[in-house]
C-alpha positions as CSV (number, residue, x, y, z in Angstrom):
1,M,0.0,0.0,0.0
2,T,1.4,3.4,-1.0
3,T,0.9,6.5,1.1
4,G,0.3,8.7,-2.0
5,M,0.8,12.4,-2.2
6,P,0.8,14.8,0.7
7,A,-2.7,16.1,1.5
8,R,-3.6,19.1,-0.6
9,A,-6.7,20.8,-1.7
10,V,-7.5,20.9,-5.4
11,D,-10.6,22.9,-6.4
12,G,-12.6,21.8,-9.4
13,D,-15.3,24.1,-10.5
14,G,-18.4,23.5,-12.6
15,Q,-21.9,24.8,-13.1
16,G,-22.9,25.1,-9.4
17,V,-20.8,22.1,-8.3
18,R,-17.4,22.5,-6.6
19,V,-15.3,19.6,-5.6
20,V,-12.5,20.1,-3.1
21,T,-10.0,17.2,-3.2
22,F,-7.5,16.1,-0.7
23,G,-4.8,13.5,-1.2
24,C,-3.8,11.1,-4.0
25,R,-4.1,11.1,-7.8
26,L,-6.8,8.5,-7.6
27,N,-8.9,11.0,-5.6
28,I,-8.4,13.6,-8.4
29,Q,-9.7,11.2,-11.0
30,E,-12.7,10.3,-8.8
31,S,-13.4,13.9,-8.1
32,E,-13.8,14.6,-11.8
33,A,-16.3,11.8,-12.1
34,I,-18.1,13.0,-9.0
35,R,-18.4,16.6,-10.4
36,R,-19.8,15.4,-13.7
37,Q,-22.3,13.0,-12.0
38,A,-23.5,15.7,-9.6
39,E,-23.9,18.2,-12.4
40,A,-25.8,15.7,-14.5
41,A,-28.1,15.1,-11.6
42,G,-29.0,18.8,-11.6
43,H,-27.2,20.0,-8.4
44,R,-26.7,23.7,-7.8
45,E,-24.8,25.3,-4.9
46,L,-23.2,22.1,-4.0
47,I,-19.7,21.6,-2.4
48,V,-18.2,18.1,-2.3
49,V,-15.2,17.5,0.0
50,N,-13.4,14.4,-1.2
51,T,-11.2,13.5,1.9
52,C,-8.0,11.7,2.5
53,A,-7.1,9.5,5.5
54,V,-3.5,8.7,4.9
55,T,-2.5,10.7,8.0
56,A,-4.3,12.2,11.0
57,E,-3.1,15.6,9.6
58,A,-4.9,14.9,6.3
59,T,-8.2,14.3,8.2
60,R,-7.6,17.5,10.3
61,Q,-7.1,19.5,7.1
62,A,-10.3,18.2,5.7
63,R,-12.3,19.2,8.8
64,Q,-10.7,22.6,8.8
65,A,-11.6,23.1,5.1
66,I,-15.2,22.1,5.8
67,R,-15.5,24.7,8.6
68,R,-14.0,27.4,6.3
69,L,-16.3,26.5,3.4
70,G,-19.3,26.6,5.7
71,R,-18.4,30.1,6.7
72,E,-17.6,31.3,3.2
73,H,-20.6,29.7,1.5
74,P,-23.5,29.6,4.1
75,D,-26.1,28.9,1.4
76,A,-24.2,25.9,-0.2
77,R,-24.8,22.3,0.8
78,I,-21.7,20.5,1.8
79,V,-21.3,16.7,1.1
80,V,-18.3,14.9,2.6
81,T,-16.9,11.7,1.0
82,G,-13.5,9.9,0.5
83,C,-11.4,7.8,2.7
84,A,-11.7,9.8,5.9
85,A,-15.5,9.9,5.5
86,Q,-15.5,6.1,4.9
87,I,-13.5,5.4,8.0
88,E,-15.1,8.0,10.4
89,P,-18.5,8.9,9.0
90,A,-20.0,9.8,12.4
91,R,-17.3,12.3,13.1
92,F,-18.1,14.2,9.9
93,A,-21.9,13.8,10.2
94,A,-21.7,15.5,13.6
95,M,-20.3,18.7,12.0
96,G,-23.0,21.3,11.6
97,E,-21.7,22.4,8.2
98,V,-22.2,18.9,6.7
99,A,-25.4,18.0,4.9
100,A,-24.5,14.4,3.9
101,V,-21.6,11.9,4.3
102,L,-21.0,9.4,1.5
103,G,-18.8,6.3,1.4
104,N,-16.2,5.6,-1.2
105,H,-18.5,3.2,-3.0
106,E,-21.6,5.5,-2.8
107,K,-19.7,8.5,-4.1
108,M,-19.1,6.8,-7.5
109,Q,-22.7,5.8,-8.1
110,P,-24.8,8.2,-10.3
111,G,-27.9,7.2,-8.4
112,T,-26.5,8.6,-5.2
113,W,-26.3,12.1,-6.7
114,S,-29.7,11.8,-8.3
115,A,-31.2,10.8,-4.9
116,L,-29.4,13.7,-3.3
117,A,-30.8,16.2,-5.9
118,A,-34.3,14.8,-5.4
119,S,-34.1,15.3,-1.6
120,N,-33.5,19.1,-1.5
121,S,-33.3,19.1,2.3
122,F,-30.8,16.1,2.7
123,G,-32.5,14.2,5.4
124,A,-34.8,16.9,6.8
125,L,-37.6,15.5,4.7
126,T,-39.8,12.5,5.6
127,G,-41.4,9.9,3.5
128,P,-40.2,8.8,0.0
129,D,-37.9,11.9,-0.4
130,L,-35.9,11.2,2.7
131,F,-32.1,11.0,2.1
132,E,-30.3,9.6,5.1
133,K,-27.5,11.9,6.1
134,V,-24.9,9.1,6.3
135,Q,-24.7,6.7,3.3
136,V,-21.6,4.6,4.0
137,S,-21.6,0.8,3.2
138,D,-19.1,-1.8,4.1
139,I,-16.3,-1.2,1.6
140,A,-14.9,-4.7,2.2
141,T,-17.9,-6.2,0.4
142,V,-17.2,-4.3,-2.9
143,T,-15.7,-6.7,-5.4
144,E,-15.5,-4.7,-8.6
145,T,-13.8,-1.5,-9.9
146,A,-15.8,0.1,-12.6
147,I,-13.9,2.4,-14.8
148,H,-15.5,5.9,-15.2
149,M,-15.5,6.9,-18.8
150,L,-14.3,10.5,-18.8
151,D,-13.7,12.1,-22.1
152,G,-11.2,14.6,-20.7
153,F,-10.4,16.7,-17.7
154,D,-11.5,20.3,-17.9
155,A,-8.6,21.7,-15.8
156,H,-5.8,19.4,-16.7
157,T,-3.6,18.8,-19.7
158,R,-3.1,15.3,-18.3
159,A,-5.8,12.8,-17.3
160,F,-5.9,10.2,-14.6
161,V,-7.3,6.8,-15.3
162,Q,-8.1,4.5,-12.4
163,V,-7.0,0.9,-13.1
164,Q,-7.1,-0.5,-9.6
165,N,-8.6,0.1,-6.2
166,G,-8.2,-1.3,-2.7
167,C,-5.4,-3.2,-1.1
168,D,-4.9,-6.7,0.2
169,H,-1.8,-6.0,2.2
170,A,-1.7,-5.1,5.9
171,C,1.1,-2.6,6.4
172,T,1.1,-1.9,10.2
173,F,0.9,1.9,9.8
174,C,-1.7,2.1,7.1
175,I,-5.5,2.6,7.6
176,I,-6.3,3.0,3.9
177,P,-7.5,-0.6,3.3
178,Q,-10.3,0.3,5.7
179,G,-11.2,3.1,3.4
180,R,-10.7,1.4,0.1
181,G,-11.5,-2.2,0.7
182,R,-10.0,-5.3,-1.1
183,S,-7.8,-5.0,-4.2
184,R,-9.8,-5.1,-7.4
185,S,-8.9,-4.3,-10.9
186,A,-10.6,-2.6,-13.8
187,P,-11.0,-4.8,-16.9
188,M,-8.1,-4.3,-19.3
189,G,-10.3,-3.7,-22.3
190,A,-12.2,-0.9,-20.5
191,V,-8.9,0.8,-19.5
192,V,-7.6,0.7,-23.1
193,E,-10.9,2.1,-24.4
194,Q,-10.8,4.9,-21.8
195,V,-7.3,5.8,-22.8
196,R,-8.2,5.7,-26.5
197,R,-11.1,8.2,-25.9
198,L,-8.8,10.5,-24.0
199,A,-6.1,10.4,-26.7
200,A,-8.8,11.2,-29.3
201,R,-9.7,14.3,-27.3
202,G,-6.1,15.5,-27.5
203,V,-5.0,14.7,-23.9
204,G,-1.2,14.9,-23.9
205,E,-0.6,12.5,-21.1
206,V,-2.5,9.8,-19.3
207,V,-1.5,8.8,-15.7
208,L,-2.6,5.3,-14.5
209,T,-3.6,5.4,-10.9
210,G,-4.6,3.0,-8.2
211,V,-4.2,2.3,-4.5
212,D,-1.8,-0.7,-4.9
213,M,-1.1,-0.5,-8.7
214,T,1.4,-3.4,-8.8
215,S,-1.4,-5.8,-7.7
216,Y,-3.3,-5.0,-10.9
217,G,-4.8,-8.0,-12.6
218,A,-4.5,-10.6,-9.9
219,D,-8.3,-10.7,-9.7
220,L,-9.0,-10.7,-13.4
221,P,-9.3,-13.8,-15.8
222,G,-5.8,-14.8,-16.8
223,A,-4.3,-12.5,-14.1
224,P,-2.7,-10.0,-16.5
225,A,0.0,-8.0,-14.8
226,L,0.4,-4.2,-14.8
227,G,3.1,-4.5,-17.4
228,V,0.8,-6.4,-19.7
229,L,-1.8,-3.6,-19.4
230,V,0.8,-0.9,-20.1
231,Q,2.0,-2.7,-23.2
232,A,-1.6,-3.2,-24.4
233,I,-2.3,0.6,-24.0
234,L,0.8,1.6,-25.9
235,R,0.1,-1.0,-28.7
236,H,-3.6,-0.2,-29.1
237,V,-3.5,3.6,-28.6
238,P,-0.6,4.7,-30.9
239,D,-1.9,8.3,-30.8
240,L,-1.3,8.7,-27.1
241,P,1.8,10.9,-26.7
242,R,2.7,10.1,-23.1
243,L,1.8,7.4,-20.6
244,R,2.8,7.8,-16.9
245,L,2.5,5.6,-13.8
246,S,1.6,6.7,-10.3
247,S,3.1,5.1,-7.1
248,L,4.4,1.6,-7.3
249,D,5.6,-1.1,-5.0
250,A,9.1,-1.9,-6.5
251,V,9.2,-5.5,-5.2
252,E,6.1,-6.4,-7.2
253,V,7.0,-4.8,-10.5
254,D,6.6,-7.5,-13.2
255,G,8.9,-8.4,-16.1
256,A,6.6,-6.9,-18.7
257,L,6.6,-3.5,-17.0
258,R,10.4,-3.6,-16.7
259,D,10.6,-4.4,-20.4
260,A,8.2,-1.6,-21.3
261,M,10.1,1.0,-19.2
262,A,13.3,0.0,-20.9
263,T,12.0,0.0,-24.5
264,E,8.9,2.3,-24.8
265,P,9.8,6.0,-25.2
266,R,6.1,7.0,-24.7
267,L,6.2,5.5,-21.2
268,M,7.6,8.3,-19.1
269,P,10.9,7.8,-17.3
270,H,9.7,8.5,-13.8
271,L,8.8,6.0,-11.1
272,H,7.5,6.9,-7.6
273,L,8.2,4.1,-5.2
274,S,6.6,3.2,-1.9
275,L,9.8,2.7,0.1
276,Q,8.7,4.1,3.5
277,S,12.1,3.3,5.2
278,G,15.7,2.4,4.5
279,D,16.1,0.2,7.5
280,D,15.4,-3.5,7.3
281,L,14.1,-3.9,10.9
282,I,11.7,-1.0,10.5
283,L,10.5,-2.4,7.1
284,K,9.8,-5.7,8.9
285,R,7.9,-3.9,11.6
286,M,6.0,-2.0,9.0
287,K,5.2,-5.4,7.4
288,R,6.5,-4.2,4.1
289,R,7.3,-6.8,1.4
290,H,10.8,-5.5,0.4
291,R,14.1,-5.0,2.1
292,R,16.7,-2.2,1.7
293,D,18.8,-4.1,-0.7
294,D,15.7,-4.9,-2.9
295,A,15.1,-1.2,-3.3
296,I,18.7,-0.3,-4.1
297,R,19.0,-3.2,-6.6
298,F,15.7,-2.3,-8.3
299,C,16.7,1.3,-8.9
300,A,20.2,0.3,-10.2
301,D,18.8,-2.3,-12.5
302,M,16.1,0.0,-13.9
303,R,18.5,2.9,-14.3
304,A,20.9,0.6,-16.2
305,A,18.0,-0.3,-18.6
306,R,16.9,3.3,-19.0
307,P,19.5,5.8,-18.0
308,D,17.2,8.9,-18.0
309,L,14.9,7.3,-15.4
310,L,14.1,9.4,-12.3
311,F,12.9,8.0,-9.0
312,G,10.7,9.5,-6.3
313,A,9.7,7.8,-3.1
314,D,7.5,8.0,-0.1
315,L,9.4,7.9,3.2
316,I,8.0,7.9,6.8
317,A,9.9,9.7,9.5
318,G,9.8,8.6,13.1
319,F,8.1,5.2,12.8
320,P,7.6,3.6,16.3
321,T,10.9,2.1,17.7
322,E,13.0,3.9,15.0
323,D,16.4,4.8,16.6
324,E,19.1,7.2,15.2
325,A,20.9,4.4,13.4
326,M,17.7,3.2,11.7
327,F,16.8,6.8,10.7
328,A,20.3,7.3,9.3
329,R,19.7,4.3,6.9
330,S,16.5,6.1,5.7
331,L,18.5,9.2,5.1
332,D,21.2,7.5,3.1
333,I,18.8,5.5,1.0
334,I,18.1,8.8,-0.8
335,E,21.6,8.7,-2.3
336,A,21.8,4.9,-2.5
337,C,18.7,4.8,-4.7
338,G,19.4,8.1,-6.5
339,L,16.1,9.6,-5.4
340,T,15.1,13.0,-6.9
341,H,11.6,13.6,-5.6
342,L,10.6,12.8,-2.0
343,H,7.2,12.7,-0.3
344,V,8.1,12.8,3.4
345,F,5.4,11.8,6.0
346,P,6.0,12.4,9.7
347,Y,4.7,9.2,11.3
348,S,1.1,9.6,12.4
349,A,-0.6,7.0,14.6
350,R,-3.9,5.8,13.2
351,A,-6.3,4.2,15.7
352,G,-6.9,0.6,14.8
353,T,-3.5,0.0,13.2
354,P,-0.9,-2.3,14.7
355,A,1.7,0.4,14.6
356,A,-0.4,2.6,16.9
357,R,0.1,0.0,19.7
358,M,3.9,0.1,19.3
359,P,6.2,2.3,21.4
360,Q,5.8,5.8,20.0
361,L,8.5,8.4,19.5
362,P,8.1,11.9,20.9
363,A,6.4,14.3,18.5
364,A,9.5,16.6,18.5
365,V,11.7,13.8,17.4
366,I,9.4,12.8,14.6
367,A,9.2,16.4,13.4
368,E,13.0,16.8,13.5
369,R,13.6,13.6,11.5
370,A,11.0,14.7,8.9
371,R,12.8,18.0,8.6
372,H,16.1,16.2,8.0
373,L,14.6,14.0,5.4
374,R,13.0,16.9,3.6
375,Q,16.3,18.8,3.7
376,A,18.1,15.8,2.2
377,G,15.3,15.6,-0.4
378,R,15.7,19.2,-1.4
379,A,19.5,18.8,-1.7
380,A,18.9,15.8,-4.0
381,L,16.5,17.8,-6.1
382,L,18.9,20.7,-6.4
383,R,21.6,18.4,-7.7
384,H,19.3,17.2,-10.4
385,L,18.2,20.7,-11.3
386,D,21.8,21.8,-11.6
387,N,22.5,18.9,-13.9
388,E,19.5,19.8,-16.2
389,Q,20.9,23.2,-17.2
390,G,21.6,23.2,-21.0
391,Q,19.7,20.0,-21.6
392,V,16.8,19.7,-24.1
393,R,13.6,18.3,-22.6
394,R,10.2,17.6,-24.0
395,V,7.8,19.6,-21.8
396,L,4.1,19.1,-21.6
397,T,2.7,22.6,-21.1
398,E,0.1,23.3,-18.4
399,R,-1.9,26.4,-17.3
400,G,-0.1,29.2,-15.5
401,N,3.1,29.1,-17.6
402,L,4.1,25.8,-16.2
403,G,5.0,22.4,-17.7
404,R,6.5,19.0,-16.9
405,T,9.4,17.2,-18.3
406,E,9.4,13.5,-19.2
407,G,10.8,13.0,-15.7
408,F,7.9,15.0,-14.1
409,V,10.1,17.9,-13.1
410,P,8.2,21.2,-13.2
411,V,9.3,23.8,-15.8
412,M,8.5,27.5,-15.6
413,F,8.1,29.5,-18.9
414,P,9.0,33.2,-18.6
415,D,6.3,34.1,-21.1
416,G,2.7,33.0,-21.7
417,I,2.4,29.5,-23.2
418,E,-0.6,27.7,-24.6
419,P,-1.5,24.6,-22.4
420,G,-1.5,21.1,-23.8
421,L,1.5,21.4,-26.1
422,I,4.6,19.1,-26.0
423,L,7.6,21.2,-26.8
424,P,11.3,20.5,-27.0
425,V,12.8,23.1,-24.6
426,R,16.4,23.9,-23.7
427,I,16.7,24.4,-20.0
428,A,18.1,27.8,-19.1
429,G,18.4,27.3,-15.3
430,H,16.3,26.8,-12.2
431,D,14.9,28.7,-9.2
432,G,15.6,26.0,-6.6
433,Q,12.3,24.2,-7.2
434,R,11.5,24.4,-10.9
435,L,13.4,24.4,-14.1
436,I,13.3,27.6,-16.2
437,A,12.6,27.2,-19.9
438,G,14.9,28.8,-22.4
439,A,14.5,28.7,-26.2
440,H,12.0,26.3,-27.8
441,E,14.0,24.0,-30.0
């Protein structure tokens, strides 16, 4: 199970429907489907908060945002959904600003939004129009992942396609399986068709997303691995310019995916790995499926097969029982694996997880270790940015004079640029966080 991206709010706006999204790329994809379903159901003055539960801080940020939205939009109805809502529905239902709480299964059903629209008081009515305030079913009973056919993303030059959901692993720190349920995969043909439709609409880059992507296909007939899906997309959608993968578990990467990364230029040379720690004993206590040497060997082998490959990683600071020597091994795995992009998570105890019952570290120690990891991550990124000066990179342009290289490094254009283009750009320098575009080649 990957921890995903740090919690952040992403506002999507439509005709009377606003979706505020926290967390991972999978949530971004689902939020777009939610917005379209809610608009199709006729909603007006509706705010949907799609929450994340990866850390206690993510849940706190969602509650804070709900209170702020309630103050700023007193006439709007606020619906809360996502992983935090799935896990703690009563906590959100008790908030005065909240009109309804939906589970992760319910939020993806068009009928849910139609029923909400029909019940214009959200539970204040009686009789056939009553809509219960809390609609959260047992996510563990959901056995299918239906792909949501989106023709494009209004606010993005890249589109996210969900290929998998849920997780069958039991990492001791992770509460997400309680929010997402068992691992289940979208049918390969449906995924290929979705990507084909996006490419036909001119989307420059498709990102495959999931909760535990490398478990893709185990529940499908013939058990096609993730690499088989990737190869099928590239073979059957020749007009797709760029295909990218979200977070992966390195130890479960299959041979077909390794081959595709080595030979397919349209598969972007950037992998974000769910490492979590660089120390073997901590990895064992986390109940991870890899060890330190596995991660180092994977990065070396993949970089030998594709020299321009960049690696990011999730790392947790201050896991229970972590001592200074163990933490030092997490620090030095940044260099050992050649990591460029880090997502650093201060350990956050989640009630109901085994790690929450282990001996905890002081909050000040956790915060300090997270600071050191982020500092090391910034130094690694700066080294990469320095080395990019003078190189020519193909950049997918976005809104706001920004773009992304093949390796997912942000690029700032000094002048206005049309979004959705893929331009060969010579890198003129950087500002410490982003590359600066020079002349278009």
